[in-house]
N, C-alpha and C positions, 0 to 999 in steps of 0.2 A: 404460257401454258399453265394449267392447274395441276397441283400436286395432290392427288387424292389420298396418298398413304402418309402415315406418320414418318418422321425421321427416326429410324431405328438405331442409327449409330452416329457417333460424333463425326463431324466433317472437318477437313482442313481446307481453308480457302485463302487464296492470295489475291490482293487487290492492287489495282493500278488506276492512276488518274491521269488522263490526257487533257491538257489545257491548250487554249488557242495560242498562248505565247508564254514566255517566262519572265517578262518585265512589263509593268503596267504603270499608267499614270495614276495619280491619287484619285480615289473614288471611281476608278475605271471598273468595267464589268469583267469578271473572270468567267469565261465559258469553259465548261468541262464535260468530259464523258468518262465514266468509270467502267471498269471491267472487273469481274470477279471470276477467278479460275479455281478449280479444285487442285488437289495435290498432283494430279497427273496432267496438269496444264490443259484441261478442258473447261469450257465455260460452265460455271456452276449456277444453278437456279435455286439453291437451297435457302439462301438468306432472303428475308423480306425486304430489308432496307440496307442502304449504304450510308455509313456514318462518316461525316466530313467535319473537320475542325480547322481552325486557322490560329496559329500561334505566333508570338513575337519572340525577339531575342532576350526578353526579360522573363521568359517562362510564363507569359500571360496568354490565356485563351481569349481570342477576340470573337470567335464565331463557332457555332456548333449547329449542325442541321442533319436531317435524315432524308434520304431520297429513295424512291421506290426502285427496286431491282426487277427488271423484266427480262427474262431469258439471259441472265448473267450480265446485263449492262444497266447503267443508269445515266441520266444526263441532267445538267442543271447549270446554275450560275450563282455567283455571290459577288459582293462588292469588295474591291481592293481597299486597304486602309488608306487613310489620309496622309500619314507621315511617310517620308522617304525611308528606305531601309530594306533589310532582308527579312523575309517572313517564311513560314513553313506551312504547307498544307498537310494535314494529318488525316489518314483515311483507313477504314477497315470495314469489313462486312459484319452484319448483325450476328452471324454464326460464330464470329471470332471474338465476341465480347467474352471476357474472362480468360483470353489467351495471353501469351507473352507479348510485350510491346514490340519485340523484334519481328513479329508477324505483320505488323501494320505497315502501311505504305506512307512514306514521307517525301515531300517534294519542296525544294526551296524555290522561292521566286522573289523578285525585287519590285519595289515601288520607287519610281523616279519621276521628278517633276519634268514636264514637257518644256520648261523654260530653259533657254540657253544662257550660260553664265554671261552677265554683262561685263564682268572683268575676267579676262583670260589670264590665268596663272599657269605658267609652265615651269617645270623643274627638271634638271638633268644632273645625274650623279657624275662627277668629274672622273673619278677612278674608283675601282673596288677598294673596300676597306681591307687593310692589311693587318696581320697580327702584330707587326712591329709598331705601326703608328696608331692604329685604332681611331682614325679620324674620318668622320663622314663629311664630305665636301659636296655642296650642291650649288649650282647656278640657278637662281630663281629670277623670273621676269614676270611683270604684270602689265597688261595692256587693256585699255578701254576701247571698245569697238574695234578691236584687232589692229588698230593703227596708232593709238595715242597712249603714251606711258601713263600708268596709274601711279602717281607720285605719293610717297609717304603712306603707303598702304600698310595698315596694321594686320599682321598675320599671326596665327598660332600654329605651332607644330606639335604633333603627338607621335612618338615612336612606339609602335605596337608590334606584337609578335603573336604566335599561336597561344601564348600564355596570357595575353591581354596587354594593357598599357604598361610600358616600360619607363618612359620619360616624357615630359612635356615642357613647353616653354613658349616665349613670344619673340617676334622679330618684326622688322619693318623695312620696306623697300626705300631706296633713295629717290632723288628728284627725277631720275630717269626710269623709275619703276624697276630697278634691278637690285639684287641682293646676292652677295657672296656668303653663303651660310656654311658654318663649320660647327660640328658637334664633336668635342673631344671625349676621350675615354668611352668610345662606343662599346657597349657590352657585347662580348663575344659569346658564341654558343646559342644565339637566339634562333628559334625555329620560325621560318617564314617572316623575317623582319621587313617592315615597311614603314614609311613615314606619311602621315596624313597632315596636309597643309590646309588650313581653313581660316575664314574671317567671319566674324559676327557683326560686321559693320551694318548698323541699322539703316543707313541710307541706301543700301543695296536691296533690290527687289528679290534677290535670291542669294543666299549665303554661298560663299566660295568653298568648294571642297575639291581637293586633289590628292590622290594617293599614288605614291611612287614606291615600287619594290626596291629594296636595298640589296646591292650586290656586294657580297663578302668574299674575299679571296679564298678563305677557307671556312667552311661551315660544318657543323656536326652532321654525320651521316649514320643513319641506322641501317646496318647491313645484316640481313637475315638469310639463313641457308635452309633449304628444304630438300632433303633427300627424296628422290622418287621412290615411293613405296613406304616411306616413313623412317627408314634406317639405312645407314651405310653398312655394307658387309665387307669384311676384310678378304682380300685375295681374289675378288671378282670385279668385273666391270660394273660401275655404278654411274647413275646420272644424278647430278647435284644442281638443283635450281637455286636462284638467289633473287633477292629484291632489295634495292637501295632506295631509302627514303631520306629526304632532307627536312621533312616536317610531317605532321600527322596525316596530311593528304597531299604531300608534295613529293613527287618522285624525282630522281636525278640519275642520269646515265653516267656510268663509270667504266673505267678500265682498272683491273687489279691483277696483281701477281700472286700466285699460290706458292707458298714457301714451306720448307720443313722447319722444325724448331731451330735447326742450325743455320737457317738463312739460305739454304739452297733453293733456287727457283725451280719449281716443278712445271708451272704452266702460266700463261698470260691469258686473261679472259676479259671480254668486254660485254656489257649489257646489250640486249637485242632491241628492246622497246620499253620505254618508260621505266628504266631502272631494273628491268627483269631480264634474266638470261639463264643459261644452263651450260654445263660442261660435263665431260666424262672423266672419271679417274678410277684407278684401282688402288684403294687405300690399303695400307698395312697396319701394323700395330702402332706405328709412330704418328703422333699428332701433327696436323697441318694447320697453317694459318694463312690469312690473306692480308695484303696491304694495298690500299687504293693509291693509284699513281696518276689518275686523270678523272675529272678535269683539273684537279690539283692533288698534290701528294700529301697524304696524311701520315703522321708518324705512328699513329696507333695501329694495332694489329687486331684482326678479327679471327677468332678460332673457328675452324671448321668442326662440324659434329664428329664425335668420336665413333669410329667404326666398330660394329659388333664382330666378335670372332666367328659366330656361326649364324646362319640364316639363309634367306633367299632374296636376291636382288630382283626387283620387279620393274619393268619398264614397258611403256606403250610404244609400239612401232606402227606407223601409218603407212599403208601401201596404196598404190594406185587403185582407182575404182572404189574409193572409200573403204577399203578393207582395213580392219584394225586388228593388230596382233598384240598379244601379251607375251613378252619375253621373260622367261624365268631362268635365273642362274643360281643354282644352289652352291653354298660353300662346301668345302670338303666334308665337313661333318654332317651335312644335310643330304648328301647324295644317297639315293636308294630309299628315301623316306616317302611315305604316302602323304599327300596333301589334298585339300579340297579348294577349288577355285570357284567363287560365287560371283555371278553378275547380278547387280542390283540397280534398280532405277525407281525413283519416287518411293523409296523405303520398301519396295517389293522385290524379293528375290525372284529372278527370272529363270536362272538355270544354275545347277551345281555340277561341276565336273571333278571326278576323281583323277588325281594326277600323281604319278610316281616319277620323281626327278632323279635320274641317274647322271644327267649332264644338262647342259643348256638346252632349253626347249622353247619352241614358239607355238602358241595356241591361238587359232583364229577365233575371234569373238563372234557370236551369232548376232550380228548387228540388225538382222531382220526382226529381232525381238524388241529393238529399241525405238523409242520415239525421239524426236529432236529434243536435245537437252542434256543435262548432266547425268552421268552414270558412274558406277563404282565397280571396280574389279577387286575383290578381296581374297587373299590367300589365307586359309585356315589350316591348322594341324587337324589330323583326323579326330582329335579330341575336342575340336571346336575353338581352339585358341587362335585369335587373329595374329598373323605374322607380318603381313604387308598389305597395303591398299593403294590403289591408283585411281584418282578421280580424273575423269576425262569428259570431253564434250563430244556428243555425236550429232552430226548433221544429217537429219533424216528428211522426211517429206513434211515436216511440221510447218514450214514457211510457205507463204504464197507471195507471188510477185504482183506489184501494182505498176502498170505502165501508164504514164501520163502523156497525153498528146494535146498540144495547144492548137487553136485554129489559126494563129498567126505567129510570125517570127518575132514581131515587135509590137509594142502597144504604147499609146499615149495616155496622158491623164484623162480620167473619166471615161475611158473607152471600155467597152464590154469585152470581157475575157471569157472564152468558152474552152472548157477542158473536158476531154474524153478520158475516162478511167477504165482500164481493162484489167481485170483480176484473173490470174491463172495460177495453176500449181507449177511445180518444178518441171513437169513434163510438157508444159504449154497448154494444158487443158483448161478451158474456162471454168471458173468457180463462182458460185453465188456467195456474196460476202456482204457484211455490214461494216462500214468504216466511217470514221470522222474525217472531215475535210476542213482545213484552215488555210487562209491566205493572209499573211501578215507583212508589214513593212519591215524587211530584214534590217535595213540600215538604222531604223529607229528603235529596234527592239533587241539589239545585241546586248548581252549582259553576262555576268559571271556564272549564271546558272545554265548556260548553253550546253553543258555536258550532262544534263539530266538524262537518265536512261529512257529510251523509247519503250513502247509496249513490248516489242519482241525481245529487246535486251533484258528488260526487267523480268519478264516471265520465264525466259529460258536460262538466264544467267544470274543477274545480281540478286534476285530474290532467293536464290539457292545457295549463295556464298556468304561467308563471314568476312567482314573487313571492307576497306575502301578499294574500289575498282577504278583505276584511272581511265579516262576517255572510254566509257563503257560501250558506246555505240560503234566505236572503231572496229571491234572484233567481228561484227557482222557486215562489214563493208567489203568492197571489192579490192581494197588496198593489198598490195603484194605481201605485206607483213602481217596481215590480219589473222590468217590461219595459225601461224606459229605463235603469234602473240597471245591468241586465245589459249593455246596449249600451255603457255607459261602462266597464264592466269589460273588455270586449274592446278598447276603445280605449286603455286605460291599462296593459294587461299584455301581455307578449309570449307567444307560443305556445312550448310545450316540444317539442323534437324528441326523440322516444323512439327509442332504439337498442337492438338485441338484445344478448344476451350475447356475450362474446368467444369463447365455446366454441360449437362447432357443435351439440352436444347435451349440456348441462351435467349431466343426470341419467343419462347413459349410464355403464356400467361398462366400463372398459378396463384393460388391463395386459398382463403377459407372464409366462411360466413360465421360471424360471432354474435352472440346475444349482447344486446346493449344493457348490460347490468354489471355489477361489480365483479362477478366471477368471469365474465367474458369467455364463456365456454363455446366450443365449436358446435355448429349446427350441421348435421349431415343429411337431413331429410328434405332439403329444398333443392330444386334444380337450379343450375346456373344457366341463365339465358344469355346468348350472345347474338347481338344484332349489328350488322354492318350498316353504316349510315348512308350507303349508296342505294341499296335495294330495299332496306328495312326488313330483310329476311331474318327470321329468328331460328336459332338452333339451340338445343339444350344439351348440357353436359352433367353427368352424375359425379358424385364424390367417391373417392377411394376409401379403403378401410380406415385411414387416418383422418377422414373427414376433410380431405383436401382435394381441390379440383385442379386440373391442368388442361389448358387449351393448347394443343401443339401448334407450332409455327406453320406446319404443313397445312393445317386447316385455315389459318389466318392469311395465308398467301393469297394475294389478289382479292382480299375482302375490302380493299379501299383504305383510305388514310385515317378513318376513325372507326373504332369498335366500341360499342356500348355493352357493358357487362352489368347485368342486374339479376334480381331474383323476385319471386312472387311475394307480395304482401297480402297475407290472409285477412287481416283486419287491422284496426287502428292500434291495437295493443301489440301487434306483431312488430316488435322493434328489433332491428338487427343492422349490422354493417358488414360490408365486404372489405376484407383485408387482403391486399395483394402482396405477394412476395416480391420485394424490390431489390433483391441481391444482384440481379442482372443489371438493373438500372444503375446501381451504385458502382458495379464493376465497369460499366461503360464510362462513367464519370472519372473513375480512378485511372482508366486507360488513357483518357485524354490528358489528365494531369501528368501521368508518367511521361507521355510523349512530349508534352510542352516543356517539362522540366529537363528532359534530355538535351534540348536545344538551347537551354538558358546559357547566355554568354558565349555560345558557340556560333551564333548567327551574326557575323561581323559585317556591317553594312559598308565599311570603308572600301571594300573591293569594288563597290559600285562606282567609285570615283577614279578607277584606273583610267589613264589617258585614252585607251582604246575604246572605252565605253562612254566617253563624254559625247554629248549630242553636238553634231556639227551645225554651224550657222547656215541658214538658208533664207530665202526671200519671205518666208512665213513667220519669221521670229517675232515680229511686232504685232501679229494678228492675235487678238484676245478672243478666244473661243472657249466654250465649255469643255471641249475635249483637249485643250492645251493648257488651261490654267484652272486652278481651283477658285471658284467664285464664293466669297464669304457672304453670308446673308444672315437673316434672323432665324434660319432653320435650326432647330434644336436636335442635335444628333445624340440619341441614346443607344448607340451601337448600330446594329443593322436595321433597327426599327426607329424611325425618327418622325418628328412633326415637320411637315413641309410648310413653305411660305403660304400656300393657298388656304391652309387651315386657320390662318389669322384673318381671313377675309370671308365675306358673305358668300354662300349660305352657311359657312362654318362658324362655330363659336368655340373658342379655346381659352381655357384658364390654366395658368401654371399653379404650382403648389402654393406659392405665396399669395395667390388671389382667391384661394378656396378657404372656406370656413372649416377648420379642422377641430373646432371645439367639440363637435360630435363625431366620434371616430367611425360612425356607421357609413359605409360606402353607399348603402341604399339611400340614406338621407342626402348625401352629396349629389347623387344622380338625380333624385326627384326634385331637388332645389335648383338644378342646373339650368333647366329650360322649361317653360310653361307647357310645351307640347309633349313632354315626357309625362305620361299620365300616372302610371302605377307599375308595380311589379307584382304579378299575380297570374291567374289562369287566363289563358287566351281563349275566348269563346266566339263561336259562330252562331249568330242569332237569326232564326227564321220565324215566320208567322205561326209555325206549329211547335215551336220550342227552341231550345238552345243546346249546344253540345260543346264539350271541352275539346279544343283542337290541340292544345299543349299546355302543360302545367308550368307555372312559376316562371314566366318570361317577362321581359321588359316590354311595355306596351305604350304605343303612341296614343294621343288623344284624338287623332284623326281616325275616322272609320271609312271603310270602302264598302261598296255594294256590288253584288254579283247576282246575275239571274234576274227574273222578272216574275210578276204575278205571285201566286201562292207559294211558288218554289224559290222565290227570291231570298237571298241571304245577305245579311249585313255583317261584315267581318271587322273585328278589331284588328289593328295593324301592329305586328311585332316590330321591334327595333333590332337591327343587327348590332351586336356588341363584340368589340375586339379588345383583347388585353395584350399589349405589346405587339400589335398587328396580327395576332392570332385570333381567329374568329371562334367565339363560343357557340357551338352548334345547338340548335333546338330542334325537337322532333315534332313535325306537324301531322295531324290527321292519323294518328296511330290508335289502334284498338287492341287492348286497353292502352291508355296513355302511360308513358314511362316518366319517371321522376327526375330525369337529368335535364335541368333547365337553367336559365340564366341566374335566377335568384339564388338557387342552391349553390351554384358555382361561386358567385360573389361572396356568399356567406362563409364559404370554405377558405377564403383567402384573407390574409392579414395585409391590409393596405397601408401599413405604417411607412412604407417606402414610396408612397404615391408621388409622382412627378407632375402629371398634368392630366386634364380631361378635355376631350375635344368632341363636338357634336355637330352633325349636319342633319337638318330637317329636310324631309322630302315629301312633296305632295303628289308625286307622280305615281301612277298605278304600276309602273314598271321598275320602280326603285324604292327600296326601303330606307328609312332614316338610319343613320349610323352613329354609334357612340364608341369613341376610342379612349381607352384608359392606358396610361403609360406609367410604368414604375421605374425606379432607379436601376440602371444597368440591366434592364429587362428581367430582373429577378422576381420570381413569384414565390411568396412565402405562404405556405399553407398552414391553416390552423389545425390543431388536433381535433378532428371532428369525425363523427360516424356518418358513413354514406351508404345508402342502399344501392348505389350504382357507381360504376367507374367507367370513364371513357379513356380508352387507350389509343394513342396516335402513333402507329409504327413509323410513319413518315409524314412529311408535309407535301402539299401540292403547291410548288412555286412556279407554275407555268409562266414562261416568258419566252418571247420569240426574238431571235437575233434580227436587228434592223440593218438592212442593206439597201442603200439608195440606188435608184436607177436613173441613168442619164440617157433617155431615149430621144427627147426633143431637143431642138437647138437651144430653146430657152433654158432647159435644164443644164445643158452642157456649158452655157455661158453665164450661169448663175454666179454673181460676184462673191457670194459667201464661200470661203475656201473649205474644201473637204480635206481634213487632216487626220482621218482615221488611220490607226496603226493596225487594227484588225479589219481587213477588207471584207472577209467573209468567214463565216463559221457555220457548219452544219454537223450536228452530232451523229446523225444516222443517215447515211447514204447507202442504199441497197442496190447492188448490181442485179441485172436480169439474168436469164438463163444462159445468155452468151457471155456472162461475166462483165458486162459493160454498164456504165452509168455516165451521165453528162451533167456538168455543173457550169453555171454561168454567173458572173458577178461583174462589178464595175470597179475600176481603179479609182484611187483617191487622186489628190493633186500633186503630191510630191513625186519628182522624177527619181525614185529610188529603186533599189532591188526589192523584189517581192518574193517571199519564200512560201511555197505551197507544200503542205504536209498532208499525207494520207496514211492512216494506220487503222487497222481493224482486224477482223477475224472472218472466216468463212463458216459454213454450216458444220464443218468438222472440227472447229476450234483451231484451225491452222491460222497462224499469225502472219500479217504482212505489214510492211512499212516502206514508204517511198517519200522522197523529198527532192524538190527541184526549185531552182531560182530563175526568175526572169527579170528583165530590166524594163522599167517604165521610162519612156523618152521624155524630153523636156516639153515637147509640144504634142498636141493631138494629131493623130494620123487622119488624113482626109480620104 
């Protein structure tokens, strides 16, 4: 849809990225769909583009791209890195450029080789490490082909924790492939200790890697207490929540006793889920403390928060039929006092109630005002001072249900699978929705990132809270503990205050026109012309009193992927340049840098090698296919843009930097000397019997000419050459009146090619295909010269159109094709739309492995209600007849 009005106020947007899976083979394709919601969890169409980055555990950014947002969603793809390890996807919408890094979406994923280890190494910890002995004892075995001992195998061990590498050393198996390993003086107090066993034996086709978590009899536990409402109040009933952590993101279930300072036991309490729990108490003036007695007894004591003498204890009470009550209990000194209770959601006050507390009182919250999601009930004094606050989650009608029905109970390899999807609201009414659909090999794609929040969990919960949320998708499941566990999450995590960008309109284009002289004064009497390179429509903008122009993002929305900004040249002496405000562009770069640096040294790939994530051996292990191994060739990879093998063969001509004559630094000379069919860089003309006209200025031209028409109206055309820099096409404008001066030559002159890597050229004699010139620079970096330009081309996003390939096995010949199908993503479709009945049908074909297949559906309906569904089916060993 087109947004005719300007953005008058700053917006807050939350992003989410749905991918086909969480673990990929090297150079595999990552398919994704992105969602952009506003602060109230409705799809937002304010941003022009969706910004996507890919980072490593070294804080390095490997990829950055922009994707067009249409009605709050975008879709696309990128290539996974070559190296095994853990990586992170970084994402935010264009309107959040200049906002805090906390507002961006981040998602971990892994890259793992499809090759099974040729040497199987197993390790078992004999007994937990005790405080008295502090010795790590392991039984290690190594086998070749699962049945023959690997004798005298040289191994390396690394003891790591949440803090990084703790200790390293080398070891060796005996003639029977066995090793009794002992590590003395094991350092106590490590968070998340584990040992990585590896071998760099060059005779192996794949390095050995195995990670084993270390069990310690006693480990440090971080036990935190969270009074419901914020404070304990003396003399009245209070609820006190707690959370036990054994590492930065590791929870531990405990049992503890509550004691007085004199050692008298007041209560015994156990955690309910993932180290979280709560209990009631009536505190007095005396301090209380807790001691952990299970899963092991710790000598240390944890002090409970000190209770305040006066105040109001606040707690949430859930009643049948989704009623939610707030219980208020005043202390003796607070009785008879006037208070104000405010209900707030999405930073918007919904209702304020005047309350006079003479005794304990229950107030029913007007939940009909609430949408699904987090809300806050805050108690204020009549002077406006906050006394207590309760964060809670309200289950409303925000969610939709997806029902998946398969056409058969079981399937074989290469068999067609038909799925019917029915979308409905909580009352069973059909809804029209747009969702993504993925079918992946569950057994081959299991990994440490499987607890990534889905769309519903992220938008309604994790994006609104501060801190780590364990097993986030569990709280929206049908598990018996899910509802109470979600209540504990809201008690033990603070809410996140989202703030907009520091720019009023981050995607607007603003700038000035300057005289090309020493004074460089601003010009305010020229119009700024804006042309989109799809329709070539031109619209003009005036300057403000400061001689500055601004083109709002609402105008640029749906204008295509390239915008030409220029002004009128009155005569040859009219020399000026357009200077753009690049503060937003710099802020986008800084945001990506901040995000990648946050994950530096925190993305630990050794968890990829846990035994449960090792690939199982099957009958396809020795099959060498492109989707199961990385094939090394003479392809030169310069990041996401690379020279392929075919560019070294005819009709292509390719020269690397050491084959080029760099004595003359002019890129124009390099190009003109490259091939005899490259004629010149100049004005492109169309010549007829009655004269000639300029079709475009300053383009790269082939020596071949084409002819169109006949007789007196016949035209002879010079032929332009398509020019790409790092796989990005330099646009040229054809047949415009008057001609504009953004053309190839001026673009090349504006770039410093001191980092040139290669030039590749393909000549074409076809009437339907232009010749192509490809220029590659080191690390895909483009270094611009300080130059004056009468035009600017802005690219809000790129068009990376690519269709997911899904084979079909319809004929007997196709089903019996001897080439194995080892796909791990069987099917992906970013946009599936249900009809008026809320129904849609999908069909795809299984691959060859008899594994479990996981089907995932998630998306939104026309009211921005969110839905998620996941189901697993089994592929049998043989095809069903």
